[in-house]
N, C-alpha and C positions, 0 to 999 in steps of 0.2 A: 369157427369154420372159415375157410378161405374159398372164395368164389372168384374166379377170373375167366376171361374169355380169350381163347387162342385164335390165331389167324384162321380164316376159312379158306377153302380152295378157291382159286380164281374162277370166275364165271366165264372167262374167255375160252373158246374151244382150242384144242391143241395143247402143247406143252409151254409152260412159262417157267423160267429159271430165275433164281435169285442167289447170289453168292457174295459173301462179305468176309474179308480176311484182314486181320490186324496183327502187326508185329510190334514188339516193344522191348524195352530193357528187361533184364533178368530173364531172358529166354521166353518172354511172353509170346504166345501164339493163340489167337482167338479166331475161330472160323464158324460161319453159319451158312449152310447150303440148303436150298429148297427147290423142289420141282412141284408144279401144281398145274391143274387144268380141269376141264369139264368135257364130258362126252355126252352128246345128245342121244336120247332114247326116243321111243315112239311118242308122238303127241308133244305135250309140254314137259315131259319128264326128262331128267338128266342126272348123271352121276358125276360128282366132283371128287377129286383126290388131291391130297397134299402130303408129300414126304419131306421131312426136315431132318437135318443132322447138325448138331452143334458140338464143338469141342473147344475147350480152353485149357491151356497148360502154361506153366511157368515155374520159376525157381524161388519166388518170394524174396523178401528182403533180408532174412536171417541167413547166416553162413551155413548152418546145419539143419537138416530135416525140414526144409520149408518148400520143397518142390510139391507140385500138385498137378492133377490132371482130372478134368471133368468131361464126361461124354454123355450126350443126350440125343435120343432119336425119337421121332414121332411119325405116326401114320394116321391120316384122317380120311374118312370116306363120307361123302355127303350126298344123300339122295334128295333131289329137288323134285317134288311132286307138284307140278304146276307152279304158280307164283306165290302160294301162301303156305305150303307145307314143306319143311326140311327136316330130314332125319339124319343124325350123325352117329358115326362110330369112330372112336379114337383110341389108339393104343400108344403108350409112351414107354420108353426104357431109359434108365439113368444109371450111371456108374461113376464113382469118384475114387480117387486114391490120393494119398499125401505122404510126405516123408516121415511123419511121426508114427511110431508104433501104436 
């Protein structure tokens, strides 16, 4: 089994943005974009959210059939109930394609 922890929504109120882009040889393009924040509710409760999109594509080092494209998206909602209870819901989507049949 694989167990890993993903980023949590920012605890700061309002919108927080993060964006990273990488260009390279062989038509490499890698991007990660994220929007996150927390909205206060009544009392000590709050709702946090995080939306992320990642895409990577390139042509690879072989002359034939080595192109690839990977796309990933994620949505996470976090309900903060006071200082000690947090409930999460997360949905992920993934797609990939490559030049080989």
